[in-house]
Phi, psi and omega in degrees: 000131181288160177299145183246355177088193008287151180250146176237138178292132178291145176294343181272008179273143354288161183293149177256125183260110181295133176079007182288144176301151181304134177093344184297318184311321185267000187224043181234150177229116185285141172269232181259167179249139175228162176246128179201147176054034177073015181227161171265139182232141173233130174269133191229138170268133184263108182261019182276346179227162175242131357285153179303156179226169181247128180240170180235131174239157181218162179215156172282192186293346182285337185060016179251332183254099182257146177225147176289129178264298180183165171281123183256347176203132176205167176301325179294315178299321180283353184053050189232105180278351181271349184280132177244354181197142168232125192215155172052058182288147173225138185229144174205162183246132178210128173052051177067016178233138173267130179246135176233123176252145184198160173279141183215133180250133173256123182301133174081357180248151179050039181058025179081007181280164182273154174231162176269130179231174177210157177227159182228156178206157175276347180226149181300327182275001178091188008285148178261136179247127183276139167272117188289356179277141176280134180280319182212130179235156178299149177283166178266354179278189178262030180287171182302331183266009187289344180237357185204106171220097179204357182252083181293143177230125183264133176234000000 
């Protein structure tokens, strides 16, 4: 059963990320949270630059003190000049491998719409290696998914 509250907003909201690049605070969208190596980790898409990139932040057990770890995926890391966006990351660990799923746009393909892609790593902090195949792409019909497939959700 999920928590039912009541919930109170912390006086420390929004969270302050120590060591974060200038501008990140106002341009980030958190993905999911995982626990590993005795820390809490959140994978975040950084919308402060174009193309967007995916970063990793972590916290100790208090969940109040967050710090910037590193950029774990970007068009530069992928050495990909055709990429215009990396969005809505989700990360999980299975059988000694970290998997990250995210929305990714290739310029000029699929009418510029996003597709779901993924990368893998042996460590939560990377390096992440992309599997260049698209997992899910928008349809060409006028179906509900014809203009938007990019927010993967893991269950």
